[in-house]
C-alpha positions as CSV (number, residue, x, y, z in Angstrom):
1,M,-20.0,5.3,16.2
2,S,-20.3,3.3,12.9
3,R,-21.2,-0.5,13.1
4,R,-20.0,-3.4,11.0
5,K,-22.5,-4.4,8.3
6,S,-23.7,-8.1,8.6
7,T,-23.0,-10.6,5.9
8,S,-26.7,-10.4,4.6
9,E,-26.6,-6.5,4.7
10,S,-23.3,-6.6,2.6
11,E,-24.9,-9.1,0.0
12,E,-27.9,-6.8,-0.4
13,G,-25.9,-3.5,-0.7
14,A,-22.5,-2.6,-1.9
15,E,-19.7,-4.7,-3.3
16,P,-18.0,-7.2,-0.8
17,S,-14.9,-6.0,1.0
18,F,-11.7,-7.8,0.1
19,E,-11.9,-9.9,3.1
20,E,-15.5,-11.0,2.5
21,A,-15.0,-11.7,-1.0
22,L,-11.8,-13.8,-0.2
23,A,-13.5,-15.8,2.5
24,T,-16.6,-16.5,0.1
25,L,-14.2,-17.5,-2.6
26,E,-12.4,-19.9,-0.3
27,G,-15.7,-21.5,0.8
28,I,-16.7,-21.7,-2.8
29,V,-13.3,-23.6,-3.8
30,E,-13.6,-25.8,-0.8
31,A,-17.1,-26.9,-1.8
32,M,-16.1,-27.4,-5.4
33,E,-13.2,-29.7,-4.2
34,N,-14.8,-31.9,-1.5
35,E,-18.6,-31.9,-2.4
36,Q,-20.4,-33.9,-5.1
37,L,-22.4,-31.2,-6.7
38,P,-24.5,-31.3,-9.8
39,L,-22.8,-29.9,-12.9
40,E,-25.4,-26.9,-12.7
41,D,-24.3,-25.9,-9.2
42,L,-20.6,-26.4,-10.2
43,V,-21.1,-24.0,-13.1
44,T,-23.1,-21.5,-10.8
45,Q,-20.3,-21.6,-8.3
46,Y,-17.7,-21.2,-10.9
47,E,-19.2,-18.1,-12.2
48,Q,-19.7,-16.6,-8.6
49,G,-16.1,-17.5,-7.8
50,S,-15.1,-15.8,-11.0
51,A,-16.8,-12.6,-10.0
52,L,-15.2,-12.7,-6.6
53,L,-11.8,-13.3,-7.9
54,N,-12.4,-10.2,-10.2
55,R,-13.4,-8.3,-7.2
56,C,-10.4,-9.2,-5.3
57,E,-7.8,-8.5,-8.1
58,A,-9.6,-4.9,-8.5
59,I,-9.0,-4.1,-4.9
60,L,-5.5,-5.4,-4.8
61,K,-4.8,-3.3,-7.9
62,G,-6.3,-0.1,-6.4
63,A,-4.4,-0.7,-3.0
64,K,-1.0,-1.4,-5.2
65,G,-1.7,1.8,-7.0
66,R,-2.2,3.7,-3.6
67,I,1.0,2.4,-2.2
68,E,2.9,3.3,-5.2
69,L,1.3,7.0,-5.0
70,I,2.4,7.1,-1.4
71,T,5.9,5.8,-2.0
72,L,6.2,8.3,-5.0
73,R,5.0,11.3,-2.8
74,N,7.4,10.2,0.1
75,Q,10.2,10.2,-2.3
76,N,9.5,13.4,-3.8
77,Q,9.3,15.1,-0.1
78,S,12.7,13.5,0.7
79,A,14.2,14.9,-2.7
80,A,12.9,18.4,-1.7
81,E,14.0,18.6,1.7
82,P,17.5,20.2,2.2
83,Q,20.3,17.9,3.3
84,S,21.6,18.6,6.9
85,R,25.3,19.6,6.8
86,I,27.7,18.7,9.6
87,P,29.5,21.8,10.8
88,T,33.1,22.2,9.8
89,A,35.8,23.8,11.7
90,S,37.2,27.0,10.4
91,P,41.1,27.4,10.0
92,D,41.2,29.6,13.0
93,D,39.6,27.3,15.4
94,S,42.0,24.2,14.7
95,D,44.8,25.3,17.2
96,E,42.3,25.9,20.0
97,D,39.9,23.2,19.7
98,E,42.5,20.2,19.2
99,N,42.0,19.0,22.7
100,D,37.9,19.6,22.6
101,I,35.8,16.7,22.1
102,R,33.1,17.4,19.4
103,L,30.1,15.3,18.4
104,F,29.1,17.3,15.4
């Protein structure tokens, strides 16, 4: 069973997930809006936020591409499947089957 990485482990290793990046970005925006930060800290925060925004956009672009690929694949499979036909009565059966109830 795999375990989730803690925040400190994910910061040391690979890129953050979409959810992690978005949560961090929201925190940066809130801090920039509500706190009186020195200019250098604001620039640093802005730089981090910009990198996180780029990460989120890249993840969303990849997800959109995957969804479009799945949709296209499903459309191609639907087009390749033969359409089911409703059986029709033959001319010989019309007199005998007038009183019969048919579902198909």
